[in-house]
N, C-alpha and C positions, 0 to 999 in steps of 0.2 A: 557638618549633623554629631553623624555615625564619628564619624574621628572623633570630634566631642566627648560624647561620652563613654568611647572608651577607652580612648589616652591613644587613638591610634594616628600614627604619618600619613597624613592626603594622598600617600602615594603609593603605602600601602592596600586602602582601601579603595582606591583604582584598580591597582592590578587582582582586587580578588571578588570585583564585580563584576571584573571583562568577561570573563564567562557564561555571564546574562545576558549580553547584548542580544548572541543568536535567536534566543527565547523571543527576545524584545522586538529584534525586528521579524518575526515571523508574525505576532499578538498585532501588532502595523499596520501588517499586508493582511495579518484575517483571510487565506488562503479555503481556498471550494475544495471540498473532493468527495464526488458520491462514486456510485455504482449501482447503473437499475439492469434488468435482464426481462425484459417485456418478452411477449409474445411472439416477436420476430427478431427480436437486437438486442444485440449484446453491447453497453457504451457505458463507459468513464472518462468522468474529466477528473485529475490532480494536479500538481503544481508542477511539476516536468514531467507528463504523459495526459493523454485522451485516444481513446479509439471510437470505431462506430462499425461493428463487425454484424452481419444478416447470420441470425442463427444459420440460413443454406449453409456458409461458407466456412463453418466453422468442423472441423473433420472430427475433436478430441478438445480436452484441456488435462493438461498435468495436473495433477498436485503434488506437490512434493513438501514430504512431513521433514521439517530441519531439526538439526539437533537442537537449538534452543527453540521446539515444542512450534514454530511459529508457521505458515505455510504459504508455501509460493506458488501460486496457478500463473499457470502458464495457456495461452489460449494458440489449439497449430490449426491452421487451415485447409481446406482441401488443397491449395496452389501450393502448397510447404512450405507457407511464409508463417512467424509466429510472434503473438505478444505476450509481454510478461507483466499481466496486471500488477500494477503496483502493491505495494504492502498497506497502503493508508487506506484504500477502497475495496480490499479481501475482506471479504464478508464472512462470519465466522461460517466454521469447516461442515459440518451440520445444515443451515438453513442454504448455505450454496450448495451442498449435494442435493438435498431435497428438490432446490428448486430445478437445479441440470436434472434433474433422475424426471422430473413432471415432463420437459421439456425434451425428452429423451432425448441428453445429449452428450455423447459417450466421456467419460471422465479416466482415463490413471492414475492411477496413486505408486507414489515411490519413497518409502520410511528411510529417513536418516540417512540418506547420500553421503560421500563426500566430495565435494566441489572440485 
């Protein structure tokens, strides 16, 4: 129908609609992403990552501001492991900082570092 409306060849219409396929795939799959910071646990789930960490195991959370002003959060545990919180579940910085401070979790901040 679009080809007839604009007088375009079929292969051109197909070529122009190819970039839409990943978005249509995500809509069909309907992925779930969430983060929960309770009184004793930090939990999250996304398409590629999930974690359940007791607050007592957390040494600090590193908050890195990137050049595009996005925030990358990484949880560093007392035993030396680290877990990057996926971007799709990272909350707004101010709300996240308030929630971490209320639970007395140490935060370290870095601004505009080069990877």
